[in-house]
TIVO-2410 file (N, C-alpha, C; in nm, 3 decimals):
# residues 138
REC num residu      c1      c2      c3 atome chaine
REC   1      M  10.799   7.818   9.105     N      A
REC   1      M  10.707   7.930   9.085    CA      A
REC   1      M  10.649   7.920   8.946     C      A
REC   2      A  10.517   7.914   8.939     N      A
REC   2      A  10.447   7.910   8.811    CA      A
REC   2      A  10.355   8.029   8.801     C      A
REC   3      V  10.412   8.148   8.801     N      A
REC   3      V  10.332   8.269   8.794    CA      A
REC   3      V  10.278   8.286   8.654     C      A
REC   4      K  10.149   8.313   8.646     N      A
REC   4      K  10.088   8.341   8.516    CA      A
REC   4      K  10.028   8.480   8.518     C      A
REC   5      I  10.022   8.540   8.401     N      A
REC   5      I   9.965   8.673   8.384    CA      A
REC   5      I   9.830   8.656   8.316     C      A
REC   6      R   9.730   8.723   8.370     N      A
REC   6      R   9.595   8.712   8.312    CA      A
REC   6      R   9.521   8.842   8.335     C      A
REC   7      N   9.405   8.855   8.271     N      A
REC   7      N   9.319   8.971   8.292    CA      A
REC   7      N   9.262   8.970   8.434     C      A
REC   8      Y   9.248   9.086   8.489     N      A
REC   8      Y   9.184   9.107   8.620    CA      A
REC   8      Y   9.036   9.071   8.610     C      A
REC   9      R   8.985   9.012   8.717     N      A
REC   9      R   8.841   8.985   8.730    CA      A
REC   9      R   8.793   9.054   8.858     C      A
REC  10      L   8.666   9.089   8.862     N      A
REC  10      L   8.610   9.160   8.979    CA      A
REC  10      L   8.639   9.087   9.110     C      A
REC  11      E   8.634   8.955   9.108     N      A
REC  11      E   8.658   8.879   9.231    CA      A
REC  11      E   8.804   8.884   9.280     C      A
REC  12      D   8.894   8.944   9.201     N      A
REC  12      D   9.034   8.960   9.241    CA      A
REC  12      D   9.056   9.082   9.330     C      A
REC  13      Y   8.954   9.167   9.344     N      A
REC  13      Y   8.977   9.298   9.405    CA      A
REC  13      Y   9.042   9.290   9.542     C      A
REC  14      N   8.991   9.209   9.633     N      A
REC  14      N   9.046   9.209   9.769    CA      A
REC  14      N   9.193   9.170   9.771     C      A
REC  15      Q   9.230   9.072   9.690     N      A
REC  15      Q   9.371   9.032   9.686    CA      A
REC  15      Q   9.457   9.139   9.619     C      A
REC  16      L   9.406   9.201   9.513     N      A
REC  16      L   9.482   9.307   9.447    CA      A
REC  16      L   9.501   9.425   9.542     C      A
REC  17      K   9.396   9.462   9.612     N      A
REC  17      K   9.407   9.572   9.708    CA      A
REC  17      K   9.509   9.538   9.816     C      A
REC  18      A   9.506   9.415   9.867     N      A
REC  18      A   9.602   9.373   9.970    CA      A
REC  18      A   9.745   9.382   9.916     C      A
REC  19      S   9.764   9.347   9.788     N      A
REC  19      S   9.899   9.356   9.730    CA      A
REC  19      S   9.945   9.501   9.720     C      A
REC  20      L   9.854   9.592   9.687     N      A
REC  20      L   9.888   9.734   9.682    CA      A
REC  20      L   9.919   9.788   9.821     C      A
REC  21      V   9.839   9.750   9.919     N      A
REC  21      V   9.863   9.793  10.057    CA      A
REC  21      V   9.999   9.742  10.104     C      A
REC  22      A  10.028   9.614  10.077     N      A
REC  22      A  10.156   9.554  10.120    CA      A
REC  22      A  10.275   9.629  10.062     C      A
REC  23      G  10.258   9.681   9.941     N      A
REC  23      G  10.367   9.755   9.877    CA      A
REC  23      G  10.366   9.903   9.906     C      A
REC  24      G  10.273   9.949   9.991     N      A
REC  24      G  10.264  10.091  10.022    CA      A
REC  24      G  10.214  10.175   9.906     C      A
REC  25      L  10.137  10.113   9.816     N      A
REC  25      L  10.092  10.182   9.696    CA      A
REC  25      L   9.944  10.213   9.690     C      A
REC  26      Y   9.864  10.157   9.779     N      A
REC  26      Y   9.719  10.174   9.769    CA      A
REC  26      Y   9.681  10.319   9.790     C      A
REC  27      Y   9.599  10.370   9.699     N      A
REC  27      Y   9.549  10.507   9.705    CA      A
REC  27      Y   9.403  10.501   9.661     C      A
REC  28      D   9.313  10.521   9.753     N      A
REC  28      D   9.171  10.500   9.728    CA      A
REC  28      D   9.120  10.576   9.606     C      A
REC  29      D   9.171  10.697   9.584     N      A
REC  29      D   9.125  10.776   9.470    CA      A
REC  29      D   9.162  10.715   9.336     C      A
REC  30      M   9.256  10.619   9.334     N      A
REC  30      M   9.295  10.554   9.209    CA      A
REC  30      M   9.270  10.403   9.210     C      A
REC  31      D   9.253  10.346   9.328     N      A
REC  31      D   9.250  10.200   9.339    CA      A
REC  31      D   9.121  10.145   9.398     C      A
REC  32      S   9.019  10.226   9.409     N      A
REC  32      S   8.894  10.176   9.468    CA      A
REC  32      S   8.831  10.071   9.378     C      A
REC  33      Q   8.751   9.987   9.436     N      A
REC  33      Q   8.686   9.880   9.362    CA      A
REC  33      Q   8.600   9.935   9.248     C      A
REC  34      G   8.527  10.042   9.276     N      A
REC  34      G   8.442  10.101   9.173    CA      A
REC  34      G   8.520  10.155   9.055     C      A
REC  35      L   8.634  10.219   9.083     N      A
REC  35      L   8.715  10.271   8.973    CA      A
REC  35      L   8.774  10.160   8.887     C      A
REC  36      L   8.820  10.053   8.953     N      A
REC  36      L   8.875   9.942   8.875    CA      A
REC  36      L   8.767   9.874   8.792     C      A
REC  37      E   8.648   9.866   8.847     N      A
REC  37      E   8.537   9.809   8.770    CA      A
REC  37      E   8.508   9.895   8.648     C      A
REC  38      R   8.509  10.025   8.664     N      A
REC  38      R   8.487  10.115   8.550    CA      A
REC  38      R   8.594  10.096   8.444     C      A
REC  39      M   8.719  10.076   8.488     N      A
REC  39      M   8.827  10.056   8.393    CA      A
REC  39      M   8.804   9.932   8.307     C      A
REC  40      I   8.767   9.820   8.372     N      A
REC  40      I   8.756   9.698   8.294    CA      A
REC  40      I   8.626   9.692   8.213     C      A
REC  41      V   8.525   9.770   8.254     N      A
REC  41      V   8.406   9.780   8.170    CA      A
REC  41      V   8.444   9.853   8.040     C      A
REC  42      K   8.520   9.960   8.053     N      A
REC  42      K   8.563  10.038   7.937    CA      A
REC  42      K   8.665   9.961   7.852     C      A
REC  43      D   8.758   9.892   7.918     N      A
REC  43      D   8.865   9.819   7.848    CA      A
REC  43      D   8.899   9.695   7.929     C      A
REC  44      P   8.841   9.581   7.896     N      A
REC  44      P   8.860   9.459   7.976    CA      A
REC  44      P   9.004   9.411   7.989     C      A
REC  45      E   9.093   9.458   7.902     N      A
REC  45      E   9.233   9.417   7.910    CA      A
REC  45      E   9.321   9.519   7.982     C      A
REC  46      S   9.263   9.620   8.044     N      A
REC  46      S   9.342   9.730   8.100    CA      A
REC  46      S   9.400   9.703   8.238     C      A
REC  47      I   9.360   9.596   8.302     N      A
REC  47      I   9.418   9.558   8.431    CA      A
REC  47      I   9.459   9.412   8.419     C      A
REC  48      I   9.585   9.385   8.453     N      A
REC  48      I   9.633   9.248   8.450    CA      A
REC  48      I   9.684   9.208   8.587     C      A
REC  49      I   9.682   9.079   8.610     N      A
REC  49      I   9.717   9.021   8.740    CA      A
REC  49      I   9.831   8.921   8.720     C      A
REC  50      A   9.923   8.920   8.815     N      A
REC  50      A  10.022   8.812   8.825    CA      A
REC  50      A   9.971   8.720   8.935     C      A
REC  51      Q   9.957   8.594   8.901     N      A
REC  51      Q   9.897   8.498   8.993    CA      A
REC  51      Q   9.989   8.377   9.010     C      A
REC  52      D  10.011   8.338   9.135     N      A
REC  52      D  10.086   8.217   9.169    CA      A
REC  52      D   9.989   8.123   9.238     C      A
REC  53      G   9.945   8.020   9.169     N      A
REC  53      G   9.839   7.934   9.223    CA      A
REC  53      G   9.712   8.015   9.236     C      A
REC  54      D   9.658   8.021   9.357     N      A
REC  54      D   9.537   8.100   9.382    CA      A
REC  54      D   9.567   8.239   9.436     C      A
REC  55      K   9.694   8.273   9.446     N      A
REC  55      K   9.735   8.398   9.511    CA      A
REC  55      K   9.770   8.505   9.408     C      A
REC  56      V   9.709   8.624   9.422     N      A
REC  56      V   9.746   8.740   9.342    CA      A
REC  56      V   9.874   8.797   9.403     C      A
REC  57      V   9.980   8.799   9.323     N      A
REC  57      V  10.110   8.844   9.373    CA      A
REC  57      V  10.153   8.977   9.313     C      A
REC  58      G  10.072   9.030   9.222     N      A
REC  58      G  10.103   9.159   9.162    CA      A
REC  58      G  10.001   9.195   9.057     C      A
REC  59      G  10.018   9.312   9.002     N      A
REC  59      G   9.926   9.357   8.899    CA      A
REC  59      G   9.976   9.482   8.831     C      A
REC  60      A   9.909   9.516   8.724     N      A
REC  60      A   9.940   9.639   8.651    CA      A
REC  60      A   9.811   9.692   8.589     C      A
REC  61      Y   9.798   9.825   8.585     N      A
REC  61      Y   9.688   9.889   8.514    CA      A
REC  61      Y   9.751   9.972   8.404     C      A
REC  62      F   9.684   9.980   8.292     N      A
REC  62      F   9.732  10.069   8.189    CA      A
REC  62      F   9.614  10.135   8.120     C      A
REC  63      A   9.643  10.248   8.057     N      A
REC  63      A   9.537  10.324   7.988    CA      A
REC  63      A   9.582  10.356   7.847     C      A
REC  64      D   9.492  10.336   7.754     N      A
REC  64      D   9.512  10.371   7.614    CA      A
REC  64      D   9.483  10.521   7.603     C      A
REC  65      M   9.587  10.599   7.583     N      A
REC  65      M   9.573  10.744   7.579    CA      A
REC  65      M   9.550  10.798   7.438     C      A
REC  66      G   9.545  10.709   7.340     N      A
REC  66      G   9.526  10.751   7.202    CA      A
REC  66      G   9.657  10.770   7.128     C      A
REC  67      F   9.759  10.823   7.196     N      A
REC  67      F   9.890  10.845   7.134    CA      A
REC  67      F   9.995  10.750   7.189     C      A
REC  68      A   9.968  10.692   7.304     N      A
REC  68      A  10.058  10.597   7.369    CA      A
REC  68      A   9.979  10.526   7.477     C      A
REC  69      V  10.039  10.423   7.531     N      A
REC  69      V   9.980  10.355   7.647    CA      A
REC  69      V  10.053  10.404   7.770     C      A
REC  70      T   9.978  10.436   7.876     N      A
REC  70      T  10.037  10.474   8.003    CA      A
REC  70      T  10.020  10.360   8.101     C      A
REC  71      L  10.133  10.311   8.151     N      A
REC  71      L  10.134  10.211   8.258    CA      A
REC  71      L  10.106  10.287   8.386     C      A
REC  72      W   9.987  10.265   8.441     N      A
REC  72      W   9.937  10.348   8.550    CA      A
REC  72      W   9.979  10.294   8.686     C      A
REC  73      R   9.975  10.165   8.702     N      A
REC  73      R  10.010  10.101   8.828    CA      A
REC  73      R  10.090   9.976   8.797     C      A
REC  74      L  10.193   9.953   8.874     N      A
REC  74      L  10.270   9.829   8.866    CA      A
REC  74      L  10.306   9.792   9.008     C      A
REC  75      N  10.268   9.674   9.050     N      A
REC  75      N  10.305   9.632   9.184    CA      A
REC  75      N  10.328   9.482   9.190     C      A
REC  76      V  10.421   9.446   9.275     N      A
REC  76      V  10.448   9.306   9.309    CA      A
REC  76      V  10.463   9.303   9.461     C      A
REC  77      I  10.398   9.206   9.526     N      A
REC  77      I  10.406   9.202   9.672    CA      A
REC  77      I  10.552   9.178   9.714     C      A
REC  78      P  10.591   9.235   9.828     N      A
REC  78      P  10.732   9.232   9.867    CA      A
REC  78      P  10.798   9.094   9.863     C      A
REC  79      E  10.731   8.991   9.909     N      A
REC  79      E  10.796   8.859   9.912    CA      A
REC  79      E  10.813   8.794   9.775     C      A
REC  80      Y  10.757   8.854   9.670     N      A
REC  80      Y  10.772   8.802   9.534    CA      A
REC  80      Y  10.859   8.892   9.447     C      A
REC  81      R  10.914   8.997   9.505     N      A
REC  81      R  10.998   9.087   9.426    CA      A
REC  81      R  11.132   9.022   9.394     C      A
REC  82      K  11.196   9.077   9.293     N      A
REC  82      K  11.328   9.030   9.245    CA      A
REC  82      K  11.321   8.889   9.189     C      A
REC  83      R  11.205   8.852   9.134     N      A
REC  83      R  11.187   8.722   9.069    CA      A
REC  83      R  11.145   8.737   8.923     C      A
REC  84      G  11.146   8.860   8.873     N      A
REC  84      G  11.110   8.882   8.734    CA      A
REC  84      G  10.962   8.903   8.708     C      A
REC  85      I  10.882   8.910   8.815     N      A
REC  85      I  10.737   8.924   8.796    CA      A
REC  85      I  10.701   9.064   8.743     C      A
REC  86      G  10.767   9.165   8.793     N      A
REC  86      G  10.744   9.300   8.741    CA      A
REC  86      G  10.775   9.307   8.593     C      A
REC  87      K  10.883   9.243   8.551     N      A
REC  87      K  10.918   9.240   8.408    CA      A
REC  87      K  10.812   9.165   8.328     C      A
REC  88      L  10.760   9.054   8.382     N      A
REC  88      L  10.652   8.983   8.313    CA      A
REC  88      L  10.532   9.074   8.292     C      A
REC  89      L  10.495   9.151   8.395     N      A
REC  89      L  10.382   9.242   8.384    CA      A
REC  89      L  10.410   9.352   8.281     C      A
REC  90      I  10.529   9.410   8.287     N      A
REC  90      I  10.566   9.515   8.191    CA      A
REC  90      I  10.565   9.459   8.049     C      A
REC  91      D  10.624   9.340   8.032     N      A
REC  91      D  10.627   9.279   7.899    CA      A
REC  91      D  10.486   9.256   7.844     C      A
REC  92      E  10.393   9.216   7.932     N      A
REC  92      E  10.256   9.193   7.887    CA      A
REC  92      E  10.187   9.324   7.851     C      A
REC  93      V  10.208   9.427   7.930     N      A
REC  93      V  10.152   9.559   7.895    CA      A
REC  93      V  10.208   9.604   7.760     C      A
REC  94      N  10.339   9.589   7.742     N      A
REC  94      N  10.400   9.630   7.615    CA      A
REC  94      N  10.347   9.546   7.498     C      A
REC  95      R  10.327   9.418   7.519     N      A
REC  95      R  10.272   9.332   7.414    CA      A
REC  95      R  10.133   9.380   7.373     C      A
REC  96      R  10.051   9.410   7.475     N      A
REC  96      R   9.915   9.457   7.446    CA      A
REC  96      R   9.916   9.593   7.377     C      A
REC  97      A  10.008   9.681   7.417     N      A
REC  97      A  10.019   9.812   7.353    CA      A
REC  97      A  10.061   9.797   7.207     C      A
REC  98      K  10.158   9.711   7.182     N      A
REC  98      K  10.205   9.689   7.045    CA      A
REC  98      K  10.093   9.632   6.959     C      A
REC  99      K  10.015   9.539   7.016     N      A
REC  99      K   9.902   9.480   6.944    CA      A
REC  99      K   9.801   9.588   6.903     C      A
REC 100      R   9.793   9.695   6.981     N      A
REC 100      R   9.701   9.805   6.951    CA      A
REC 100      R   9.762   9.907   6.856     C      A
REC 101      G   9.885   9.884   6.814     N      A
REC 101      G   9.949   9.972   6.718    CA      A
REC 101      G  10.038  10.079   6.779     C      A
REC 102      F  10.060  10.076   6.910     N      A
REC 102      F  10.143  10.178   6.974    CA      A
REC 102      F  10.291  10.141   6.966     C      A
REC 103      T  10.375  10.242   6.973     N      A
REC 103      T  10.520  10.221   6.970    CA      A
REC 103      T  10.587  10.258   7.102     C      A
REC 104      Q  10.509  10.310   7.197     N      A
REC 104      Q  10.565  10.348   7.327    CA      A
REC 104      Q  10.466  10.318   7.439     C      A
REC 105      T  10.524  10.288   7.554     N      A
REC 105      T  10.449  10.279   7.679    CA      A
REC 105      T  10.514  10.380   7.774     C      A
REC 106      H  10.434  10.464   7.836     N      A
REC 106      H  10.485  10.564   7.931    CA      A
REC 106      H  10.448  10.524   8.073     C      A
REC 107      F  10.528  10.565   8.168     N      A
REC 107      F  10.498  10.542   8.309    CA      A
REC 107      F  10.573  10.644   8.393     C      A
REC 108      M  10.534  10.655   8.518     N      A
REC 108      M  10.596  10.750   8.609    CA      A
REC 108      M  10.666  10.675   8.722     C      A
REC 109      V  10.779  10.730   8.763     N      A
REC 109      V  10.854  10.677   8.877    CA      A
REC 109      V  10.890  10.798   8.962     C      A
REC 110      H  10.875  10.785   9.093     N      A
REC 110      H  10.915  10.895   9.181    CA      A
REC 110      H  11.062  10.925   9.157     C      A
REC 111      E  11.096  11.053   9.145     N      A
REC 111      E  11.232  11.093   9.109    CA      A
REC 111      E  11.337  11.049   9.211     C      A
REC 112      E  11.297  11.014   9.332     N      A
REC 112      E  11.393  10.971   9.434    CA      A
REC 112      E  11.413  10.819   9.437     C      A
REC 113      Q  11.345  10.747   9.348     N      A
REC 113      Q  11.355  10.600   9.344    CA      A
REC 113      Q  11.466  10.558   9.248     C      A
REC 114      D  11.590  10.588   9.285     N      A
REC 114      D  11.703  10.562   9.197    CA      A
REC 114      D  11.718  10.415   9.159     C      A
REC 115      K  11.693  10.324   9.254     N      A
REC 115      K  11.704  10.181   9.225    CA      A
REC 115      K  11.602  10.139   9.120     C      A
REC 116      L  11.478  10.185   9.136     N      A
REC 116      L  11.374  10.153   9.037    CA      A
REC 116      L  11.409  10.211   8.901     C      A
REC 117      I  11.451  10.336   8.899     N      A
REC 117      I  11.487  10.400   8.773    CA      A
REC 117      I  11.598  10.321   8.704     C      A
REC 118      G  11.700  10.283   8.780     N      A
REC 118      G  11.810  10.205   8.724    CA      A
REC 118      G  11.763  10.070   8.671     C      A
REC 119      G  11.673  10.005   8.745     N      A
REC 119      G  11.620   9.876   8.701    CA      A
REC 119      G  11.542   9.887   8.573     C      A
REC 120      Y  11.459   9.991   8.563     N      A
REC 120      Y  11.382  10.012   8.440    CA      A
REC 120      Y  11.474  10.043   8.323     C      A
REC 121      Q  11.580  10.120   8.348     N      A
REC 121      Q  11.673  10.152   8.241    CA      A
REC 121      Q  11.745  10.025   8.192     C      A
REC 122      K  11.775   9.935   8.283     N      A
REC 122      K  11.837   9.808   8.242    CA      A
REC 122      K  11.745   9.726   8.153     C      A
REC 123      M  11.612   9.746   8.169     N      A
REC 123      M  11.515   9.677   8.083    CA      A
REC 123      M  11.491   9.753   7.953     C      A
REC 124      G  11.559   9.867   7.934     N      A
REC 124      G  11.546   9.941   7.810    CA      A
REC 124      G  11.464  10.068   7.818     C      A
REC 125      A  11.416  10.104   7.936     N      A
REC 125      A  11.337  10.228   7.951    CA      A
REC 125      A  11.428  10.350   7.940     C      A
REC 126      W  11.373  10.457   7.886     N      A
REC 126      W  11.444  10.583   7.877    CA      A
REC 126      W  11.379  10.683   7.971     C      A
REC 127      K  11.459  10.783   8.012     N      A
REC 127      K  11.408  10.887   8.102    CA      A
REC 127      K  11.344  10.998   8.020     C      A
REC 128      G  11.227  11.039   8.064     N      A
REC 128      G  11.162  11.155   8.005    CA      A
REC 128      G  11.190  11.277   8.091     C      A
REC 129      S  11.118  11.382   8.066     N      A
REC 129      S  11.131  11.505   8.143    CA      A
REC 129      S  11.066  11.489   8.279     C      A
REC 130      L  11.110  11.568   8.374     N      A
REC 130      L  11.050  11.567   8.507    CA      A
REC 130      L  10.929  11.660   8.509     C      A
REC 131      F  10.822  11.610   8.564     N      A
REC 131      F  10.700  11.688   8.579    CA      A
REC 131      F  10.650  11.671   8.721     C      A
REC 132      R  10.577  11.766   8.770     N      A
REC 132      R  10.512  11.758   8.901    CA      A
REC 132      R  10.372  11.708   8.880     C      A
REC 133      W  10.332  11.603   8.951     N      A
REC 133      W  10.195  11.549   8.943    CA      A
REC 133      W  10.101  11.651   9.002     C      A
REC 134      M   9.996  11.683   8.930     N      A
REC 134      M   9.895  11.778   8.978    CA      A
REC 134      M   9.758  11.725   8.939     C      A
REC 135      G   9.654  11.776   9.000     N      A
REC 135      G   9.520  11.733   8.966    CA      A
REC 135      G   9.416  11.832   9.017     C      A
REC 136      F   9.294  11.811   8.972     N      A
REC 136      F   9.179  11.889   9.016    CA      A
REC 136      F   9.081  11.796   9.083     C      A
REC 137      D   9.020  11.835   9.193     N      A
REC 137      D   8.904  11.766   9.247    CA      A
REC 137      D   8.783  11.818   9.172     C      A
REC 138      I   8.701  11.730   9.123     N      A
REC 138      I   8.583  11.775   9.049    CA      A
REC 138      I   8.455  11.716   9.107     C      A
***
């Protein structure tokens, strides 16, 4: 396996979407092609891809919030999980955040995902407070 991490390109969209669908993570209001294009126009380094050969096997989106970086999406297709690819993506997001002068990266995990929470804690993540996700349609 020679997985490399690189910036997302517009032509990656179909494979990235397929990886999100495969992981049960695709949500049109956050993952549409137009929204991802807007993200990389604003910040070309805000979406990264894990690629094995010509295949997109995962990705991550992050946002510079001014006070910290928020890891918005992290996914690895099921057949590539447990190979360290998620950690590669997290490490790259953290590297980019540190380069921008930040000392923290924040992310959300569903409170019932005990295995994920435990895995992140093994990588050094700490638990924050529990909040309910809410939003406005505008």
